[in-house]
Each structure stands twice: as structure tokens, then as C-alpha cells.
N, C-alpha and C positions, 0 to 999 in steps of 0.2 A: 908443052902443051899437041904440038904435034904427033906424039909418040904413042898421049891418052890420044889423040881421033883414031888416031890405028888400030891399036886395040878394041874402042869399043867397035870403030867401022867391021872390025874380024868381030864382032860380036862377042870376045868375053869380057869377064870384068873387070873391075881395072880397080885401089887405089892411089889418088889420089890425095896425095900428103904436102899442104899447104898451108901457111898460115890465116890467107881467106877473111884478112879482119876491118875486109868492110862491100855493107854489103853485094854492090856494083858485081866480084868476082865470086861472089857464092849466085847472083844469080846468070852470072856469066854461066859458071860451072850445071847450075840446075835445064837452064837452056839446050848444054849440052848435049845433057842425061838426055832429058825429052825427043832431044829429035832420031836420035838414036833405039829409043828405046826403054834405058836403061834408068833401075829407080836408082834411088840419087839419098845416100844416106850422110846425112852433118855432126860432127862430134866437134860438141862444142865443149876445152877444156877450160873453164873458170876455176884460172889458178887463181887469178890474180898480181898486181906486178909485183912482191914478192918474190911467187912464185918462179914467176916469168922470170926473174932477173937469176932467182938458184940451177934452171931449170939448164939457161943460158952460159950459166958457169963454170956446169958438171961439162954443160956439152962441152964448153973451148979446152977442157982435162980434156972428157974422154969423148976427140968427135965422135958421132952416130948421124948426125948431123951439118946442114955445111953454117959455120959461125955468120951470125949480126953483129953486123960495130953494135958502138954506142948509138951514134947519132941514129941508125939505122932502127933500134929496137925505142926508143927513145920517139922513133915518128909512129912509128907501127901504134903502141901501144896509146901518143895522139893519137894516128884519126879513126882506131877500133871501133867494130860498130857492134855491141854481141845483137843473136839474131834474133 
């Protein structure tokens, strides 16, 4: 988050790739963007539980994102608040 603030402080564009599974996290990003006069675009991938598991499992074979443990995956799925 500190790196994102630095980029926005420098008046540069940024892509922040995060789960954002709870409204409070997305609201925090909105406030940060507003403070910097930046436009915020939220991209929501509604892939469903099986699609999410498939993407996670593919990432375990060819890691392009940090791994999510089974417990972490279950917690995020349970706590998910769609936009």
C-alpha cells in the first residue's frame, strides 16, 4: 500500500491487483483514489467457487500470483462481499 501511495503522490497511474473481497477494503481504495484525485476502476471477476479454485490450482502449477492456502481460500470465499 505504501508503494501505491508513492505512485499516486507522484501523479502517476497505478494498477493495484488485490482480492478486495470485503467492502471495507474497496472503500479504503476509493478514499485513497479520491485523496489523490485519481479515477478508480474496479474489475470484479465473478467466476464462482469452482472457477476460483481452478484459477488457484492453475497458479500452483504455474505461479504468476502468490499462493493462497486452502484455509485462506475458504476464508476469502466465506467473507466475500460482491460489489
